[in-house]
N, C-alpha and C positions, 0 to 999 in steps of 0.2 A: 444680175444681182451679184455683187461682189462680197463673198464671205471669206474672212480671214481666219485661219486656224492659228490661234496664238499658243505658243509653247511656253512652258515654265522656264523662267530664267534660272541660271545656276545658283544665284543667291537665294531664291525661293526654295529650291530643293535642299540646299544646305541648311536653311533655317528649319525646315521640316525634319530633317535628319537629326539636328541638334535637339529639337523638342522631343523626338522619340527617344533619343538616348537619355535625356534628363528624366523622362517619365519612367523608363526602364530602371534607371539607377535608383529612383525613389521607391519603386515597388519591389526591388529584390529582397530587402530585409524582411518586410512583412510576409512575403511569399516563402522565404526560407524558414521563418518562424512557424508558419502554418504547416509546412511540409514536415518539420521535425516534431510539431506538437501532436499531430494525429497518431503516430505510432506510440508516443509516450503516453497519451491518454488511453490507448487500448491496453498497454501494459499495466497502467494504474488500475484500470477497471478489472483486469484479470486478477491482480494481486489483492484487490479489495474483496472480490468474491471468495478467494482462497482464505483470506483473513477472517471473513465472516463465518465460513464453514468451520475453521479451527476454533474460533471463539464459541460457536454454538456447542461443539463437542465438549470443550472445556467447561462451559456453563453447566451442561448436563452432568458431567462427572463431579463437579463441585457440589451441585445440589443434592446428589445422591450419596456423597461422602459422609462418613461418620466423624472424620477428623482430618484437618489439614495439618500434616506433619511439619512442614516448613518449606522454606525457599532458600536453598543454598546453591551457589554456583549456577544460577539460572535453571535449577532443577526443582520442580514443585512435586511433592509427594502427597497423594490423597489416599487416605485409608478408607476402605469400604468393608462391609461385613464379610465379603467373600475374598478379600485380598486388598491389593493396592494398585493404584494407577500412577505412573510417573510421567510428568511432562518435562521435557527439556526445551527450554525457550531460549532461542538465540536469534540475532538479527539474520534474517534470511530463511529461517526455518523454525518449525515447531514440531516436536516429535512426541507421540503418545505411545508409551510402553505399558500395555495392560498386564496386570498380574491377576486379574479376576478370573479369566477363562483361559485355559491353555490353548483353546482353539482360536482365541483372538490374536491377531497379528499386530506387530508394531506398525504404526502409521506415521508418515512424515508429510506435513504440509510445507511445500516450498513457497516461501513468501519473499520473492526478490524485491529489494528496495523497501521492505517493511521494517521499521524499527519498533521494538517492543520494550516497554518499561513495566516492571512488575513491582507490586508492593502488597504486603500482607496487612490486614487490619486485625489487631489483637484486642482481646478483652480478657482481663485477668491473666495476662501473659500467654493466652491461648489463641491462635489464629482462628478467626471465624469467617473471614471473607478475603477474596483476592481482588486487588485493583489492577487492571491492565490498561495501559495507555499505548495505543498503536498509532502510527502515522506512516505515510508513504513519503520517502525522501529520495529524490533523484537529482542528479546534476544536470541542469538545463542551461545551456549557453554560458557555462562558466560559473554558475551560482547554484547553491542547493535550493531546490524547490520542495517545500513541505506541503503535502496535501492530505486531506481527510484525517486530521488529528482527532482522535476520539478516546474517551475514557469509559471503561465499563467496570462495574463492581459486581462480582458474583458471590452470593452468600450461600452458606450451608443452610439447608432447610431446618427450620426450628431454632436457628441461632441469630436471627435478625434483630 
């Protein structure tokens, strides 16, 4: 019995190599996007958790306050019966400076890539609520990527 082992021709091997190169070229961009998206998503999740914690503390302080003094230069002052609490709100951080208890320490939430916009709601020229709009903004592949834009309104108890 005569069996011939046929080898691949040079043109067949070149065609296979060209096909592999074309497939790799087409898959590089989605792969690069996937590799860069995973760490960005993790950072976004961490900053969202920190933002939620900061907003929960702010909500608690606003609800317990007797008066919202005002919002000037990104500083919010809340008057309480035992003193005052000051929040300094800036892109990238939110700082709570308590004046209620001397034992309370200043606390700063680091909010990287988080943008914060504040607005006071007034009734008879007196603030009774604080409106906060937060969003995560990162530069992704040369463009600003805005995620998790949300608005929350916190009212003083009894002034709704």
